[in-house]
C-alpha positions as a Python dict, from the first residue, in 0.01 Angstrom:
ca = {
    (1, 'M'): (0, 0, 0),
    (2, 'S'): (133, 328, -122),
    (3, 'V'): (95, 650, 70),
    (4, 'Q'): (-31, 936, -140),
    (5, 'K'): (108, 1278, -133),
    (6, 'L'): (-165, 1548, -51),
    (7, 'D'): (-216, 1851, -280),
    (8, 'D'): (-160, 2188, -174),
    (9, 'A'): (-527, 2292, -125),
    (10, 'E'): (-589, 1960, 85),
    (11, 'I'): (-290, 2052, 315),
    (12, 'A'): (-427, 2404, 359),
    (13, 'R'): (-771, 2284, 439),
    (14, 'R'): (-648, 2039, 684),
    (15, 'L'): (-406, 2298, 865),
    (16, 'E'): (-697, 2509, 929),
    (17, 'T'): (-810, 2270, 1208),
    (18, 'L'): (-486, 2148, 1317),
    (19, 'E'): (-369, 2368, 1621),
    (20, 'G'): (-11, 2506, 1655),
    (21, 'W'): (108, 2351, 1312),
    (22, 'S'): (197, 2536, 1015),
    (23, 'L'): (363, 2465, 676),
    (24, 'K'): (745, 2547, 674),
    (25, 'D'): (975, 2452, 386),
    (26, 'G'): (729, 2190, 249),
    (27, 'K'): (684, 2007, 585),
    (28, 'L'): (440, 2034, 872),
    (29, 'H'): (585, 2221, 1167),
    (30, 'R'): (543, 2286, 1510),
    (31, 'S'): (746, 2364, 1829),
    (32, 'F'): (636, 2254, 2138),
    (33, 'R'): (731, 2420, 2469),
    (34, 'F'): (739, 2236, 2813),
    (35, 'E'): (804, 2340, 3141),
    (36, 'N'): (1141, 2169, 3164),
    (37, 'F'): (1371, 1900, 2990),
    (38, 'I'): (1213, 1609, 3178),
    (39, 'S'): (864, 1720, 3052),
    (40, 'A'): (1008, 1757, 2679),
    (41, 'F'): (1186, 1430, 2690),
    (42, 'G'): (894, 1253, 2836),
    (43, 'F'): (684, 1391, 2547),
    (44, 'M'): (940, 1274, 2283),
    (45, 'T'): (929, 943, 2434),
    (46, 'Q'): (565, 893, 2421),
    (47, 'A'): (565, 1042, 2056),
    (48, 'A'): (835, 796, 1966),
    (49, 'L'): (627, 492, 2073),
    (50, 'V'): (344, 621, 1871),
    (51, 'A'): (553, 708, 1567),
    (52, 'E'): (693, 343, 1584),
    (53, 'V'): (341, 183, 1604),
    (54, 'M'): (263, 395, 1295),
    (55, 'N'): (585, 319, 1137),
    (56, 'H'): (613, 683, 1056),
    (57, 'H'): (907, 875, 1232),
    (58, 'P'): (937, 1262, 1275),
    (59, 'E'): (1216, 1487, 1217),
    (60, 'W'): (1263, 1659, 1537),
    (61, 'F'): (1500, 1842, 1732),
    (62, 'N'): (1502, 1900, 2134),
    (63, 'V'): (1694, 2185, 2323),
    (64, 'Y'): (1622, 2190, 2697),
    (65, 'N'): (1239, 2252, 2703),
    (66, 'T'): (1154, 2284, 2351),
    (67, 'V'): (1078, 2030, 2089),
    (68, 'R'): (1076, 2120, 1696),
    (69, 'V'): (916, 1903, 1489),
    (70, 'D'): (889, 1859, 1096),
    (71, 'L'): (667, 1607, 932),
    (72, 'T'): (679, 1484, 567),
    (73, 'T'): (631, 1142, 415),
    (74, 'H'): (969, 1065, 210),
    (75, 'D'): (807, 772, 45),
    (76, 'A'): (530, 987, -104),
    (77, 'G'): (755, 1279, -178),
    (78, 'G'): (567, 1526, 47),
    (79, 'I'): (297, 1554, 311),
    (80, 'S'): (57, 1273, 353),
    (81, 'D'): (-229, 1191, 560),
    (82, 'L'): (27, 998, 772),
    (83, 'D'): (187, 1334, 874),
    (84, 'F'): (-151, 1490, 977),
    (85, 'Q'): (-226, 1168, 1185),
    (86, 'L'): (111, 1195, 1356),
    (87, 'A'): (53, 1563, 1422),
    (88, 'E'): (-271, 1497, 1566),
    (89, 'R'): (-153, 1256, 1793),
    (90, 'M'): (141, 1480, 1908),
    (91, 'N'): (-115, 1731, 1977),
    (92, 'S'): (-301, 1499, 2211),
    (93, 'L'): (-9, 1386, 2397),
    (94, 'R'): (71, 1732, 2466),
    (95, 'G'): (-280, 1850, 2527),
    (96, 'G'): (-354, 2083, 2239),
}
């Protein structure tokens, strides 16, 4: 089963209801801020478990209490439904 790249109109439509996320350099992008490093790392641990089950892994970067995330589906050559699913799961883990 192949994953399909979403067109620009669909991406824009879905971003309207995806709190905190934007389009940056052709990827879904969000920065999460936490109270401290332990909270940020805990979020990353939970998100890593979700990503592994989905077999869809984020590009991310952590410094102290901030986790920056970029999502794209390399096999599709752009943003796919999997990216939106993972973004929604990350929002749920964070609480919005």
